[in-house]
Wavefront OBJ file of the C-alpha trace (Angstrom):
o trace
v 75.829 99.523 99.846
v 76.020 103.142 98.604
v 77.379 103.940 95.149
v 79.274 107.026 93.996
v 77.515 108.991 91.254
v 80.059 107.732 88.689
v 79.335 104.088 89.607
v 75.607 104.740 89.361
v 76.053 106.131 85.855
v 78.004 103.003 84.748
v 75.339 100.711 86.222
v 72.674 102.614 84.325
v 74.675 102.332 81.096
v 75.128 98.569 81.694
v 71.338 98.282 82.101
v 70.803 100.148 78.893
v 73.283 97.942 77.019
v 71.579 94.768 78.351
v 68.212 96.081 77.304
v 69.426 96.994 73.780
v 70.793 93.425 73.366
v 67.568 91.810 74.603
v 69.355 90.121 77.523
v 67.336 88.487 80.289
v 69.563 90.056 82.908
v 72.421 92.561 83.302
v 75.557 90.479 83.141
v 79.216 91.044 83.881
v 79.770 91.498 80.112
v 77.530 94.473 80.074
v 79.379 95.990 82.966
v 82.676 95.330 81.116
v 81.524 96.726 77.827
v 79.349 99.670 78.683
v 80.656 103.143 77.876
v 79.888 106.196 79.995
v 79.007 108.082 76.760
v 76.710 105.419 75.333
v 74.305 107.085 72.980
v 72.323 104.382 71.170
v 70.886 105.156 67.732
v 67.731 103.182 68.590
v 65.285 103.658 71.403
v 66.101 101.719 74.520
v 63.305 99.222 75.424
v 61.450 99.901 78.680
v 61.097 96.864 80.929
v 62.322 95.562 84.265
v 65.594 93.700 84.069
v 67.466 92.099 86.985
v 71.112 91.932 87.732
v 72.585 88.472 87.329
v 74.096 86.649 90.386
v 77.561 87.272 88.848
v 76.976 91.037 88.755
v 75.601 91.017 92.337
v 78.778 89.174 93.377
v 80.915 91.824 91.681
v 79.008 94.631 93.462
v 79.378 92.823 96.732
v 83.165 92.550 96.177
v 83.295 96.217 95.355
v 81.481 96.983 98.558
v 83.996 94.918 100.565
v 86.816 96.879 98.992
v 85.149 100.126 99.974
v 84.735 98.845 103.537
v 88.406 97.904 103.653
v 89.320 101.523 102.874
v 86.653 102.802 105.246
v 85.075 104.494 102.343
v 81.399 105.408 102.707
v 80.870 104.990 98.918
v 81.632 102.352 96.291
v 83.752 104.133 93.744
v 84.916 103.269 90.180
v 88.267 102.081 91.490
v 86.577 99.435 93.618
v 84.348 98.427 90.736
v 87.329 98.079 88.357
v 89.200 95.916 90.747
v 86.209 93.699 91.391
v 85.598 93.211 87.695
v 89.267 92.404 87.143
v 89.112 89.761 89.780
v 86.000 88.236 88.288
v 87.081 88.333 84.668
v 90.785 88.821 84.446
v 90.171 91.757 82.128
v 89.850 95.517 82.167
v 86.481 97.184 81.583
v 86.091 99.284 78.368
v 85.513 102.421 80.386
v 88.948 101.953 82.055
v 91.178 101.213 79.086
v 93.009 104.411 78.582
v 96.565 103.552 77.594
v 97.867 104.560 81.003
v 95.336 102.391 82.878
v 95.879 99.448 80.491
v 99.668 99.559 81.074
v 99.208 99.854 84.800
v 96.947 96.816 84.809
v 99.410 94.812 82.740
v 102.286 95.782 84.992
v 100.714 95.856 88.432
v 98.056 93.075 88.301
v 100.181 90.647 90.458
v 99.982 93.003 93.425
v 96.233 93.465 93.450
v 94.929 93.017 96.992
v 91.674 91.295 97.861
v 89.786 91.877 101.086
v 90.650 88.400 102.235
v 94.327 89.195 102.154
v 94.139 92.288 104.301
v 93.589 91.796 108.087
v 91.642 94.138 110.204
v 93.701 97.154 111.239
v 96.536 95.765 113.350
v 97.591 97.320 116.672
v 100.920 99.133 116.162
v 100.554 101.048 119.461
v 103.374 99.071 121.105
v 105.680 100.084 118.273
v 104.491 103.599 117.516
v 102.908 104.779 120.706
v 101.023 108.062 120.488
v 102.419 108.604 116.940
v 99.853 105.999 115.702
v 97.098 108.588 116.068
v 98.805 110.703 113.344
v 98.155 107.993 110.727
v 95.222 108.284 108.307
v 93.041 105.179 107.663
v 94.895 104.530 104.346
v 98.352 104.586 105.904
v 97.183 102.426 108.829
v 95.844 99.968 106.287
v 99.187 100.006 104.415
v 101.114 99.212 107.665
v 98.782 96.282 108.331
v 99.185 94.945 104.846
v 102.991 95.305 105.035
v 103.029 93.281 108.153
v 100.907 90.575 106.407
v 103.209 90.466 103.431
v 106.551 90.923 105.174
v 109.575 88.918 104.082
v 111.239 88.786 107.520
v 110.344 88.726 111.195
v 110.357 92.537 111.410
v 108.805 95.083 109.137
v 111.262 96.648 106.586
v 111.064 99.435 104.004
v 110.811 96.856 101.275
v 107.640 95.442 102.943
v 106.163 98.948 103.242
v 106.817 99.831 99.588
v 105.174 96.587 98.533
v 102.088 97.423 100.542
v 101.871 100.980 99.307
v 101.862 99.675 95.708
v 99.405 96.842 96.450
v 96.871 98.826 98.374
v 96.885 101.561 95.784
v 94.905 99.270 93.528
v 91.992 99.744 95.852
v 92.111 103.517 95.543
v 91.115 106.005 92.920
v 93.100 107.149 89.948
v 95.695 109.311 91.669
v 97.690 107.073 94.041
v 101.187 105.756 94.847
v 101.448 103.021 92.266
v 100.401 105.398 89.425
v 102.831 107.984 90.795
v 105.720 105.456 90.683
v 104.737 104.199 87.258
v 104.637 107.780 85.899
v 108.081 108.379 87.270
v 109.655 105.210 85.838
v 107.328 103.493 83.317
v 109.869 100.767 82.722
v 110.505 99.978 86.351
v 110.597 96.383 87.656
v 109.378 97.112 91.061
v 106.456 94.747 90.938
v 108.451 91.837 89.545
v 110.956 92.474 92.333
v 108.339 92.942 95.085
v 106.179 89.953 94.552
v 105.684 88.794 98.156
v 106.389 85.630 100.104
v 103.925 86.381 102.895
v 105.026 83.267 104.731
v 105.583 84.555 108.295
v 103.194 84.236 111.216
v 100.434 86.783 110.751
v 99.279 86.807 114.323
v 102.407 87.984 116.033
v 102.486 91.633 117.302
v 104.069 93.970 114.687
v 107.793 94.672 115.156
v 109.402 97.562 113.185
v 112.960 97.560 111.923
v 115.225 100.566 112.491
v 114.711 101.412 108.832
v 110.930 101.610 109.295
v 111.339 103.865 112.316
v 113.381 106.164 110.213
v 110.850 106.128 107.453
v 107.935 106.888 109.841
v 109.928 109.814 111.430
v 110.393 111.291 107.933
v 106.703 110.745 107.063
v 105.644 112.471 110.243
v 107.861 115.434 109.356
v 106.524 115.448 105.826
v 102.938 115.528 107.053
v 103.644 118.315 109.503
v 101.669 119.115 112.599
v 98.389 119.946 110.881
v 97.466 116.772 109.007
v 97.569 112.978 109.262
v 100.222 110.836 107.652
v 99.166 109.657 104.177
v 100.511 107.002 101.923
v 102.277 109.681 99.922
v 104.107 110.780 103.124
v 105.253 107.192 103.676
v 106.521 106.990 100.073
v 108.398 110.269 100.526
v 109.835 108.889 103.859
v 111.037 105.783 101.994
v 112.773 107.847 99.422
v 114.242 110.204 102.076
v 115.715 107.137 103.810
v 117.208 105.681 100.656
v 115.063 102.587 100.350
v 117.114 100.300 98.160
v 114.661 99.731 95.341
v 113.711 103.388 95.044
v 117.362 104.272 95.192
v 118.153 101.813 92.419
v 115.568 103.541 90.187
v 116.974 106.966 91.178
v 113.654 108.070 92.591
v 114.173 110.956 95.066
v 111.788 112.435 97.602
v 111.854 115.739 95.771
v 110.965 114.087 92.464
v 108.006 112.412 94.174
v 106.823 115.679 95.678
v 107.152 117.482 92.304
v 105.267 114.768 90.358
v 102.477 114.666 92.893
v 102.117 118.467 92.752
v 101.915 118.305 88.973
v 99.018 115.820 89.217
v 100.852 113.436 86.832
l 1 2 3 4 5 6 7 8 9 10 11 12 13 14 15 16 17 18 19 20 21 22 23 24 25 26 27 28 29 30 31 32 33 34 35 36 37 38 39 40 41 42 43 44 45 46 47 48 49 50 51 52 53 54 55 56 57 58 59 60 61 62 63 64 65 66 67 68 69 70 71 72 73 74 75 76 77 78 79 80 81 82 83 84 85 86 87 88 89 90 91 92 93 94 95 96 97 98 99 100 101 102 103 104 105 106 107 108 109 110 111 112 113 114 115 116 117 118 119 120 121 122 123 124 125 126 127 128 129 130 131 132 133 134 135 136 137 138 139 140 141 142 143 144 145 146 147 148 149 150 151 152 153 154 155 156 157 158 159 160 161 162 163 164 165 166 167 168 169 170 171 172 173 174 175 176 177 178 179 180 181 182 183 184 185 186 187 188 189 190 191 192 193 194 195 196 197 198 199 200 201 202 203 204 205 206 207 208 209 210 211 212 213 214 215 216 217 218 219 220 221 222 223 224 225 226 227 228 229 230 231 232 233 234 235 236 237 238 239 240 241 242 243 244 245 246 247 248 249 250 251 252 253 254 255 256 257 258 259 260 261
């Protein structure tokens, strides 16, 4: 389990907070309440202090999320999601107004490792084009198949997966982009999944999905792999019904992403 420097800094602050409070171990509450800029007025005691089993479970969950994304490091996004799953809350170090609103609005689509299958084989549907997909977009396709509403994959399923899997990524991702475009949108409420179809059958794409993927391949161009952003642009280019209802265009998506939202 390898941690990003930001996660290491948070763990250090949680240890300091637990020491200042005289705790017997570093608990989940210390991870939730620690602040990256913690500067105690009093000296921090020096003694060995263990992580509680609850914290170790959170860290293990974070590592599983990182593995799911094929990330070599556990990042703050993974830690935030693991803490939310364990406590139902948002850590103090992630409670900017934007993040808080996103958690309030998108919590129902958070994905856990148990929900996402290993990368599924789309080669029968996509042929050589499958090699053009990055790990994140391959994972989105797999999740879309898991959560599909019908017997074939649709644009609606793909949009749901792009939003859901974004909760495992860092700050700049598809669901934050959509939220920044339309803060009052009801996409999540509309997209809560049924996920009731056989998960073991080979993936079958609808004609809509083929059009979306063609657009995404063109968006990525010949030099890079298809990303989740490219898939979102493809959905908008093809007039996916929920994006169209919100008036979200491919050009607006490109512009907002370029601006860094």
